[in-house]
C-alpha positions as CSV (number, residue, x, y, z in Angstrom):
1,X,-4.1,-13.9,8.5
2,X,-4.7,-15.2,5.1
3,X,-3.0,-17.0,1.7
4,X,-5.0,-15.1,-0.5
5,X,-2.1,-14.0,-3.3
6,X,-4.7,-11.3,-4.6
7,X,-5.6,-9.9,-1.2
8,X,-2.3,-9.9,0.0
9,X,-0.4,-8.1,-3.5
10,X,-3.4,-5.3,-3.0
11,X,-2.7,-4.9,0.4
12,X,1.1,-4.6,0.1
13,X,0.5,-1.9,-2.8
14,X,-1.8,0.2,-0.9
15,X,0.5,0.2,2.4
16,X,3.0,1.6,0.1
17,X,1.0,4.1,-1.6
18,X,-0.5,5.2,1.9
19,X,2.8,4.8,4.2
20,X,1.1,3.9,7.5
21,X,3.1,3.6,10.3
22,X,1.5,-0.1,10.8
23,X,-1.3,-2.1,9.9
24,X,-3.5,-3.5,12.0
25,X,-6.0,-6.9,10.9
26,X,-9.7,-6.6,12.5
27,X,-10.6,-10.1,13.8
28,X,-14.1,-9.6,14.7
29,X,-13.7,-10.2,18.7
30,X,-14.7,-8.0,21.3
31,X,-11.7,-7.9,22.9
32,X,-10.0,-6.1,19.9
33,X,-13.3,-3.9,19.4
34,X,-12.9,-2.7,23.1
35,X,-9.1,-1.9,22.8
36,X,-10.2,0.0,19.8
37,X,-13.2,1.8,21.4
38,X,-10.7,2.9,24.5
39,X,-8.4,4.5,22.0
40,X,-10.3,6.2,20.1
41,X,-11.7,7.9,23.5
42,X,-8.0,8.2,24.3
43,X,-7.4,10.0,21.0
44,X,-10.8,12.2,21.2
45,X,-12.1,10.4,18.2
46,X,-15.3,9.3,20.6
47,X,-16.6,10.2,23.6
48,X,-18.6,7.1,25.7
49,X,-21.7,8.0,26.9
50,X,-23.4,7.4,30.0
51,X,-22.7,3.5,30.8
52,X,-26.3,3.1,32.8
53,X,-28.5,4.7,30.5
54,X,-26.7,4.2,27.3
55,X,-24.4,1.1,27.8
56,X,-21.8,0.7,25.3
57,X,-22.7,4.1,23.3
58,X,-20.3,6.3,22.0
59,X,-20.8,10.1,20.8
60,X,-18.2,11.4,17.6
61,X,-18.5,14.4,15.8
62,X,-17.1,14.8,12.4
63,X,-15.5,17.9,10.3
64,X,-17.9,20.8,9.9
65,X,-17.4,20.5,6.0
66,X,-18.1,16.7,6.2
67,X,-21.5,15.7,7.2
68,X,-23.6,14.2,4.2
69,X,-23.0,11.9,1.4
70,X,-21.6,13.8,-1.2
71,X,-23.2,13.2,-4.6
72,X,-21.3,15.7,-6.6
73,X,-18.3,14.5,-5.9
74,X,-19.3,10.4,-6.4
75,X,-18.4,8.9,-9.6
76,X,-19.1,5.9,-11.7
77,X,-15.7,5.0,-13.3
78,X,-16.2,2.7,-16.2
79,X,-14.0,2.7,-19.5
80,X,-17.0,3.6,-21.5
81,X,-18.8,6.6,-20.6
82,X,-21.9,5.0,-21.8
83,X,-22.0,2.5,-18.7
84,X,-22.4,4.8,-16.5
85,X,-25.3,6.8,-18.2
86,X,-26.5,10.2,-17.9
87,X,-27.7,10.2,-14.3
88,X,-24.3,9.3,-12.7
89,X,-20.9,11.1,-12.6
90,X,-18.3,9.5,-14.4
91,X,-14.7,9.4,-14.5
92,X,-12.5,7.1,-16.5
93,X,-10.6,4.5,-14.4
94,X,-7.5,5.5,-15.6
95,X,-7.9,9.3,-14.6
96,X,-9.8,8.1,-11.5
97,X,-6.6,5.6,-10.6
98,X,-3.7,8.8,-11.3
99,X,-6.4,11.1,-9.3
100,X,-6.7,9.5,-6.5
101,X,-3.0,7.8,-6.0
102,X,-1.9,11.1,-5.9
103,X,-4.3,11.9,-2.9
104,X,-3.2,8.6,-1.1
105,X,0.4,9.0,-1.6
106,X,1.7,8.9,2.2
107,X,-1.7,9.9,3.5
108,X,-1.2,7.9,6.7
109,X,2.0,9.0,7.5
110,X,2.0,8.7,11.4
111,X,-1.4,6.6,11.5
112,X,-2.6,3.2,11.3
113,X,-4.0,1.3,8.6
114,X,-6.7,-1.1,9.7
115,X,-7.5,-4.1,7.0
116,X,-11.7,-4.9,7.6
117,X,-12.3,-8.1,6.1
118,X,-16.6,-8.0,6.2
119,X,-19.6,-10.1,4.7
120,X,-22.6,-8.2,3.3
121,X,-25.0,-11.2,4.2
122,X,-24.7,-13.9,6.4
123,X,-21.3,-15.0,5.9
124,X,-20.8,-18.1,3.4
125,X,-24.4,-18.1,2.4
126,X,-25.8,-17.9,-1.4
127,X,-26.3,-14.3,-1.0
128,X,-23.3,-12.9,0.6
129,X,-20.4,-11.1,-1.2
130,X,-17.2,-10.3,0.8
131,X,-15.4,-7.4,1.1
132,X,-12.0,-6.1,2.3
133,X,-11.9,-2.6,3.6
134,X,-8.6,-0.6,4.3
135,X,-9.2,2.5,6.4
136,X,-7.3,5.2,8.9
137,X,-10.0,5.7,11.2
138,X,-11.4,3.7,14.0
139,X,-14.8,5.2,13.6
140,X,-14.9,3.3,10.3
141,X,-13.7,0.5,11.9
142,X,-16.3,0.4,14.9
143,X,-19.4,1.3,12.2
144,X,-18.3,-1.2,10.0
145,X,-18.4,-4.1,12.9
146,X,-22.1,-2.7,13.7
147,X,-23.1,-2.5,10.1
148,X,-21.7,-5.6,8.9
149,X,-20.2,-8.9,9.7
150,X,-16.4,-8.8,10.5
151,X,-13.7,-10.8,11.2
152,X,-11.3,-14.0,10.5
153,X,-14.7,-16.2,9.8
154,X,-15.1,-13.6,6.5
155,X,-11.2,-14.2,6.0
156,X,-11.7,-18.1,5.9
157,X,-14.9,-17.6,3.6
158,X,-12.7,-15.7,0.8
159,X,-10.2,-18.4,1.1
160,X,-6.6,-18.6,-0.8
161,X,-8.3,-17.5,-4.0
162,X,-11.5,-16.0,-4.1
163,X,-12.6,-12.5,-4.9
164,X,-13.6,-9.8,-2.9
165,X,-14.7,-6.2,-3.6
166,X,-11.6,-3.8,-2.6
167,X,-12.4,-0.6,-0.6
168,X,-9.6,1.9,0.0
169,X,-10.4,4.6,2.4
170,X,-8.2,7.3,3.9
171,X,-9.0,10.5,5.4
172,X,-6.1,12.1,4.1
173,X,-6.3,16.2,5.0
174,X,-10.2,16.3,4.7
175,X,-10.0,18.9,1.7
176,X,-13.7,18.9,0.5
177,X,-12.4,20.1,-3.1
178,X,-10.5,16.8,-3.2
179,X,-13.3,14.8,-1.6
180,X,-13.7,11.8,-3.9
181,X,-16.0,8.5,-3.4
182,X,-15.2,6.7,-6.7
183,X,-17.0,3.1,-7.5
184,X,-14.8,1.0,-10.6
185,X,-17.3,-1.4,-10.9
186,X,-15.0,-3.5,-14.0
187,X,-12.3,-3.4,-11.2
188,X,-14.6,-4.5,-8.5
189,X,-13.0,-1.6,-6.5
190,X,-14.2,1.6,-4.3
191,X,-12.2,4.6,-3.2
192,X,-12.9,7.2,-0.7
193,X,-10.5,9.7,0.2
194,X,-10.6,13.5,2.3
195,X,-14.2,12.1,4.2
196,X,-15.0,10.8,7.8
197,X,-18.6,10.9,7.6
198,X,-20.4,7.5,7.1
199,X,-22.2,7.6,4.1
200,X,-18.7,8.3,2.1
201,X,-16.7,6.2,4.2
202,X,-18.5,3.1,5.2
203,X,-18.0,1.2,2.1
204,X,-20.0,-1.6,2.5
205,X,-23.3,0.3,2.5
206,X,-24.3,2.5,-0.6
207,X,-20.9,2.1,-2.3
208,X,-21.0,-2.0,-2.0
209,X,-24.6,-2.9,-1.4
210,X,-25.9,-0.6,-3.9
211,X,-23.3,0.5,-6.6
212,X,-21.2,-2.6,-7.3
213,X,-23.7,-5.0,-5.9
214,X,-26.2,-3.5,-8.6
215,X,-23.5,-4.7,-11.3
216,X,-22.8,-7.8,-9.7
217,X,-26.6,-8.6,-9.9
218,X,-27.0,-7.6,-13.5
219,X,-24.2,-9.7,-14.3
220,X,-25.0,-12.7,-12.1
221,X,-29.1,-12.4,-12.6
222,X,-30.2,-11.1,-9.1
223,X,-31.2,-7.6,-7.8
224,X,-29.7,-5.2,-5.7
225,X,-32.2,-2.8,-4.4
226,X,-32.5,0.3,-2.2
227,X,-35.9,-1.3,-0.5
228,X,-36.8,-2.2,3.1
229,X,-38.2,-5.7,4.0
230,X,-40.9,-6.3,6.1
231,X,-43.3,-9.4,7.1
232,X,-47.0,-9.2,8.8
233,X,-47.9,-11.8,10.7
234,X,-51.4,-12.9,10.9
235,X,-53.2,-14.1,14.2
236,X,-52.8,-17.7,12.8
237,X,-49.0,-17.1,12.8
238,X,-48.7,-17.0,8.9
239,X,-46.0,-13.9,8.0
240,X,-46.1,-12.5,4.1
241,X,-43.0,-10.1,3.4
242,X,-43.1,-7.1,0.9
243,X,-40.5,-5.4,-0.1
244,X,-40.7,-1.3,-0.5
245,X,-38.7,1.7,-2.2
246,X,-39.2,5.0,-1.4
247,X,-37.1,8.5,-1.6
248,X,-35.5,10.5,0.7
249,X,-38.2,11.8,3.6
250,X,-41.1,9.5,2.8
251,X,-40.8,7.4,5.9
252,X,-39.2,4.4,4.8
253,X,-37.4,3.7,8.1
254,X,-40.9,4.0,10.0
255,X,-42.7,1.7,7.6
256,X,-39.7,-0.8,8.2
257,X,-40.5,-0.4,11.7
258,X,-44.1,-0.2,11.7
259,X,-46.3,-0.8,14.8
260,X,-49.8,-2.1,14.0
261,X,-52.4,0.1,14.9
262,X,-54.8,-0.9,17.9
263,X,-57.4,-2.3,15.3
264,X,-55.2,-4.7,13.7
265,X,-53.0,-5.3,17.3
266,X,-55.9,-6.4,19.3
267,X,-56.9,-8.9,16.9
268,X,-53.0,-10.4,17.0
269,X,-51.4,-8.8,14.1
270,X,-47.6,-8.4,14.4
271,X,-45.3,-6.6,12.2
272,X,-41.6,-7.8,11.9
273,X,-38.4,-6.1,10.2
274,X,-36.0,-7.8,8.4
275,X,-34.4,-4.5,6.9
276,X,-34.6,-0.7,6.8
277,X,-32.6,0.4,3.9
278,X,-31.5,-2.4,1.1
279,X,-32.3,-5.7,0.0
280,X,-30.6,-8.3,-2.5
281,X,-33.0,-10.6,-4.2
282,X,-32.8,-13.7,-5.9
283,X,-35.0,-16.3,-7.5
284,X,-35.7,-19.2,-5.0
285,X,-36.3,-23.0,-5.9
286,X,-40.3,-22.2,-5.5
287,X,-40.1,-19.9,-8.0
288,X,-40.7,-17.1,-6.2
289,X,-38.1,-14.2,-5.3
290,X,-36.5,-14.3,-2.1
291,X,-34.5,-11.3,-0.2
292,X,-32.1,-10.5,2.4
293,X,-30.8,-7.4,4.1
294,X,-27.2,-7.5,3.4
295,X,-26.5,-5.5,6.4
296,X,-26.0,-6.3,10.0
297,X,-27.4,-2.6,11.4
298,X,-29.1,0.7,11.3
299,X,-27.7,3.7,10.0
300,X,-30.4,6.0,10.6
301,X,-31.2,9.8,10.7
302,X,-31.8,10.7,14.4
303,X,-33.6,14.2,14.1
304,X,-37.5,13.4,14.2
305,X,-36.7,9.7,15.6
306,X,-38.8,9.6,18.9
307,X,-41.2,7.2,21.1
308,X,-44.2,8.8,19.2
309,X,-42.6,8.7,15.5
310,X,-40.6,5.5,15.8
311,X,-39.9,3.8,18.9
312,X,-39.0,0.5,17.7
313,X,-36.0,2.8,16.0
314,X,-34.8,4.8,19.1
315,X,-35.0,1.5,21.2
316,X,-32.5,0.0,18.7
317,X,-30.2,3.2,19.7
318,X,-30.4,2.3,23.6
319,X,-27.1,0.1,23.5
320,X,-24.0,-0.6,21.6
321,X,-24.4,2.6,19.3
322,X,-22.4,5.3,17.9
323,X,-24.3,8.7,17.5
324,X,-22.6,11.0,14.9
325,X,-23.2,14.9,15.0
326,X,-26.2,14.3,17.8
327,X,-26.4,17.0,20.4
328,X,-24.4,16.2,23.8
329,X,-26.3,16.4,27.3
330,X,-23.8,17.4,29.8
331,X,-26.1,16.7,32.6
332,X,-26.6,12.9,32.3
333,X,-23.5,12.5,29.4
334,X,-26.3,11.4,27.0
335,X,-27.6,12.8,23.9
336,X,-30.2,14.7,22.4
337,X,-31.4,16.0,19.1
338,X,-34.6,18.1,17.5
339,X,-37.4,16.0,17.7
340,X,-36.5,13.7,20.4
341,X,-38.4,15.3,22.8
342,X,-39.5,18.8,24.1
343,X,-37.0,19.2,26.7
344,X,-33.6,20.3,25.0
345,X,-30.9,20.2,27.5
346,X,-29.9,23.4,28.7
347,X,-26.1,22.4,29.3
348,X,-25.0,20.4,26.3
349,X,-22.5,20.7,23.1
350,X,-23.9,21.2,19.8
351,X,-22.7,18.9,17.0
352,X,-20.1,21.2,16.4
353,X,-18.7,20.9,19.7
354,X,-19.6,24.4,21.2
355,X,-21.5,25.2,24.2
356,X,-25.1,24.9,23.5
357,X,-28.3,25.7,25.6
358,X,-31.3,24.3,24.1
359,X,-33.3,27.2,25.9
360,X,-31.9,30.0,24.2
361,X,-30.3,28.4,21.1
362,X,-31.4,29.9,17.9
363,X,-28.9,27.1,16.0
364,X,-29.6,23.2,16.0
365,X,-28.4,21.6,18.6
366,X,-27.5,18.2,16.0
367,X,-27.6,18.2,12.4
368,X,-29.9,18.1,10.3
369,X,-28.2,14.8,8.8
370,X,-26.7,13.3,12.1
371,X,-26.8,9.7,12.5
372,X,-27.3,7.0,15.0
373,X,-25.3,3.4,14.2
374,X,-27.2,0.7,15.8
375,X,-27.0,-3.0,15.7
376,X,-30.0,-4.6,14.1
377,X,-30.2,-7.3,17.1
378,X,-31.5,-4.2,19.4
379,X,-34.5,-4.0,17.0
380,X,-37.6,-5.0,19.3
381,X,-39.1,-6.0,15.9
382,X,-36.4,-7.6,14.2
383,X,-37.7,-10.8,12.4
384,X,-36.7,-13.9,13.5
385,X,-36.0,-14.4,9.9
386,X,-33.3,-12.1,10.0
387,X,-30.4,-14.0,9.8
388,X,-31.7,-17.0,7.9
389,X,-29.4,-17.1,5.0
390,X,-31.8,-18.2,2.5
391,X,-33.7,-14.9,2.8
392,X,-37.6,-14.9,3.1
393,X,-39.9,-15.1,0.0
394,X,-41.4,-11.5,-1.2
395,X,-45.5,-11.3,-2.0
396,X,-45.1,-7.5,-3.2
397,X,-43.0,-5.0,-4.5
398,X,-44.1,-1.6,-3.3
399,X,-42.6,2.0,-5.0
400,X,-44.0,5.3,-3.3
401,X,-43.3,9.1,-3.4
402,X,-44.3,12.4,-1.7
403,X,-47.2,13.3,-4.2
404,X,-49.8,15.6,-3.0
405,X,-52.5,15.4,-5.7
406,X,-50.9,13.5,-8.0
407,X,-50.9,9.6,-7.3
408,X,-53.4,7.9,-5.3
409,X,-53.0,6.4,-1.9
410,X,-52.6,3.3,-3.2
411,X,-52.7,1.3,-6.8
412,X,-51.7,-2.0,-8.3
413,X,-49.7,-2.5,-11.7
414,X,-51.1,-4.1,-14.8
415,X,-48.3,-6.5,-15.2
416,X,-44.5,-6.7,-14.4
417,X,-43.6,-4.7,-17.1
418,X,-46.0,-1.9,-16.2
419,X,-44.7,-2.4,-13.0
420,X,-41.1,-1.4,-13.8
421,X,-42.5,1.4,-15.1
422,X,-44.0,2.4,-12.3
423,X,-40.9,2.3,-10.5
424,X,-38.9,4.1,-13.3
425,X,-41.2,6.7,-12.9
426,X,-41.0,7.4,-9.3
427,X,-40.8,11.1,-7.8
428,X,-41.0,13.2,-5.0
429,X,-42.4,16.8,-4.9
430,X,-39.7,18.8,-2.7
431,X,-41.1,20.7,0.6
432,X,-40.6,24.0,1.9
433,X,-38.1,22.4,4.4
434,X,-36.4,21.0,1.7
435,X,-35.8,23.6,-0.4
436,X,-36.9,27.6,-1.4
437,X,-38.9,25.8,-4.1
438,X,-42.4,23.7,-3.3
439,X,-44.0,21.3,-5.2
440,X,-40.9,20.6,-7.9
441,X,-40.9,17.2,-9.1
442,X,-37.9,15.2,-9.0
443,X,-37.7,11.8,-10.5
444,X,-35.7,9.0,-8.5
445,X,-36.6,5.9,-10.0
446,X,-36.6,2.8,-8.0
447,X,-35.0,5.0,-5.2
448,X,-32.1,4.2,-7.0
449,X,-31.1,7.6,-8.8
450,X,-27.7,8.3,-6.2
451,X,-27.2,4.4,-6.2
452,X,-27.1,2.7,-9.3
453,X,-23.7,1.8,-10.6
454,X,-24.4,1.4,-14.3
455,X,-26.2,3.0,-16.9
456,X,-30.3,3.5,-15.6
457,X,-31.7,2.0,-19.1
458,X,-29.9,-1.0,-18.4
459,X,-30.8,-1.0,-15.0
460,X,-34.7,-0.9,-16.3
461,X,-33.6,-3.6,-19.3
462,X,-32.5,-5.8,-16.0
463,X,-35.7,-5.5,-14.2
464,X,-37.6,-6.4,-17.3
465,X,-35.3,-9.2,-18.1
466,X,-36.2,-10.4,-14.4
467,X,-39.7,-10.5,-14.5
468,X,-39.2,-13.3,-17.7
469,X,-37.3,-15.0,-15.5
470,X,-39.2,-15.6,-12.0
471,X,-41.8,-18.3,-12.4
472,X,-43.6,-16.6,-9.5
473,X,-43.0,-13.1,-9.4
474,X,-44.3,-10.6,-6.5
475,X,-47.2,-8.2,-7.4
476,X,-45.8,-4.4,-8.0
477,X,-47.6,-1.5,-6.2
478,X,-47.4,2.1,-5.7
479,X,-48.7,3.8,-2.6
480,X,-48.6,7.6,-1.8
481,X,-49.2,8.8,1.8
482,X,-48.8,12.4,1.4
483,X,-52.1,13.4,-0.7
484,X,-53.2,17.2,1.1
485,X,-56.2,18.8,1.1
486,X,-56.6,22.1,-0.3
487,X,-55.0,23.6,2.9
488,X,-51.9,21.7,2.3
489,X,-52.5,19.3,5.0
490,X,-51.9,15.6,5.0
491,X,-55.5,13.7,4.7
492,X,-53.9,10.2,5.6
493,X,-53.0,9.4,9.0
494,X,-49.9,7.7,8.0
495,X,-47.2,6.1,10.4
496,X,-48.8,2.8,11.9
497,X,-51.9,3.6,10.2
498,X,-49.9,2.6,6.8
499,X,-50.7,-0.9,7.9
500,X,-54.1,-0.9,6.5
501,X,-52.5,-0.3,2.8
502,X,-50.5,-2.5,3.4
503,X,-53.4,-5.2,4.6
504,X,-55.5,-4.2,1.1
505,X,-52.1,-5.1,-0.9
506,X,-51.5,-8.7,0.7
507,X,-55.0,-9.4,0.1
508,X,-54.9,-8.4,-3.6
509,X,-51.6,-10.7,-3.6
510,X,-53.7,-13.4,-2.6
511,X,-56.2,-12.8,-4.9
512,X,-58.8,-11.9,-1.9
513,X,-60.3,-9.1,-2.9
514,X,-61.4,-7.2,-6.0
515,X,-60.3,-4.3,-7.7
516,X,-61.1,-1.5,-10.1
517,X,-59.3,-1.2,-13.3
518,X,-58.7,2.2,-14.4
519,X,-55.9,4.0,-16.9
520,X,-53.1,4.2,-14.3
521,X,-53.9,0.7,-12.9
522,X,-55.9,-1.3,-10.3
523,X,-57.3,0.7,-7.8
524,X,-59.0,-0.2,-4.5
525,X,-62.7,-0.3,-4.0
526,X,-62.9,2.2,-1.5
527,X,-65.0,0.1,1.1
528,X,-62.1,-2.1,1.0
529,X,-59.5,0.0,2.6
530,X,-59.9,-0.6,6.9
531,X,-61.4,2.5,8.3
532,X,-62.4,1.0,11.6
533,X,-60.6,3.1,14.8
534,X,-59.9,6.3,12.2
535,X,-60.2,9.4,13.2
536,X,-61.9,11.9,10.6
537,X,-61.2,9.2,8.0
538,X,-64.2,7.5,6.4
539,X,-64.8,5.3,3.1
540,X,-66.0,9.0,1.2
541,X,-62.2,10.4,2.4
542,X,-60.8,7.3,1.1
543,X,-62.5,7.8,-2.3
544,X,-60.9,10.8,-2.5
545,X,-57.7,9.7,-1.8
546,X,-57.9,7.2,-4.8
547,X,-59.1,9.9,-7.1
548,X,-57.3,10.2,-10.4
549,X,-57.3,13.5,-11.9
550,X,-56.3,12.8,-15.5
551,X,-54.9,16.3,-16.5
552,X,-52.2,15.7,-13.6
553,X,-51.2,12.2,-15.1
554,X,-50.9,13.8,-18.3
555,X,-48.4,16.2,-17.2
556,X,-46.7,13.7,-15.3
557,X,-46.4,11.5,-18.1
558,X,-44.6,14.3,-20.1
559,X,-42.3,14.8,-16.9
560,X,-41.4,11.1,-17.6
561,X,-40.7,11.4,-21.2
562,X,-38.4,14.2,-20.9
563,X,-36.3,12.1,-17.9
564,X,-36.5,8.8,-20.6
565,X,-34.8,11.4,-23.1
566,X,-32.2,12.4,-20.3
567,X,-31.3,8.9,-19.7
568,X,-31.3,8.2,-23.1
569,X,-28.8,11.1,-24.1
570,X,-25.9,9.2,-23.1
571,X,-25.8,5.6,-24.7
572,X,-29.4,5.5,-26.0
573,X,-30.2,2.4,-23.7
574,X,-34.0,3.3,-22.7
575,X,-36.0,0.0,-23.1
576,X,-38.6,0.3,-25.9
577,X,-40.9,-1.4,-23.5
578,X,-41.2,1.6,-21.4
579,X,-41.7,3.8,-24.0
580,X,-44.5,1.7,-25.0
581,X,-46.0,1.8,-21.3
582,X,-45.8,5.5,-21.5
583,X,-47.7,5.5,-24.6
584,X,-49.9,3.1,-23.3
585,X,-50.7,5.3,-20.1
586,X,-51.3,8.3,-22.5
587,X,-53.7,6.4,-24.7
588,X,-55.6,5.3,-21.8
589,X,-55.9,8.8,-19.8
590,X,-57.2,9.9,-23.1
591,X,-55.5,12.6,-25.4
């Protein structure tokens, strides 16, 4: 399959360690993939769904103790503690190898080891990075074949002496007390053991595309970010692209696949999805920042996805999709989850594998973190630039969070440096659904807190450095769809109407519209946010959504300083420029 000595030597080492009965190379052919699907159905690892209603779709259930990413068991493993920083769990490489090799020892006896050559990004492009994942799970193989580019052409791209990210995954005995997801950036290595859940075992996703890639990006002068990429096409056919970073539960996927409201659709505007989760960004020959989505599919949360909330995402799941931990509708051999519709099946099997009647059940049919793995090509609004190896040029970078009173609907940074401050201060408030404590502010800078592969202070410094290198940088904005009234109801309608804010952002990027300079940045003139066709929202409502409470912002500044001190507690790496931005904000707010 390959003559790459580094690859073959590592494979021999892992085969000896894990002791599989046999080794199978994944070539990416439909014939081999179909054979694996049949094997998975035969063993019960997956169930084939209704071929007429959901062609090529399958159902999988993970172990009940293995249903989500385990941040507490996820480690950045560097020689020096300071390299990982205060916001990551840390383990030394020496301890990592000793601990995990004991868990891998003989873990694949009686099993098959699959060798998955995969590319993040278009195979062979300037943006692309190659990886090899070894796994004992057909589920992992089939998911990786959806989420990444897999096969012999990747091996050819690696060549006889090319580099690749090493990924070792074994389900072992699924012991949650010995579950580890370890990234070793100094060795370009990822190790996962005792899990079968996608977020912990699809090693091309967060492990490679963010944690390892963020380190590669720092060292090589580009950016690996937890961002969606979307394009807005005007009636003349011109498309402008933005990236956006949001913490969880802030509508990221819905924005990535936004459907224009009638006001814009009737004029001929369209919205195109380039990516829903991860963006790799490089400086182009024209001096602009260009972005690609390194993935090839969507690993989305099923509950809440419906014809009303995200019809494009739902359409993407209707063929060639793997559903994980959803409810199995036995009446028609399809799937169901909470929020899909108001007709739960009466004859079903829940995510745990137990009989379930949606009319009488007291427990949920689908796990709240149940997933779909869908090919990107299925998405009705997929951009025609999705497979462009050069990516798309970015006009704006958008940060956001869930804030009931503090952040306005939208504002623009005063400069790139101030924009980095805005990203570093990103936060969301907990809701009753997420936690017993409501309104607790959780910092999640650039939505990268769980995914940055190195010291967060150095990460901010890299952002600042990139700003000096980009001749024509994107403008930076912050949005907040979640302002509430005194009764706790959302004021802004959200969903497709978020395009109204995006249109203001693009107008600012093209210097077509003015703004008000304030203590926190540039705010829209209320009349410049289009409200035609919005029920119950007028210019005065917008004025309220753009209001800035200085006292709340002073409190928030205290929270930012506290977070900065936490980062500085390991390595003392926070850039002085961000402390200066914080001081400048306080001064403008008035003491």
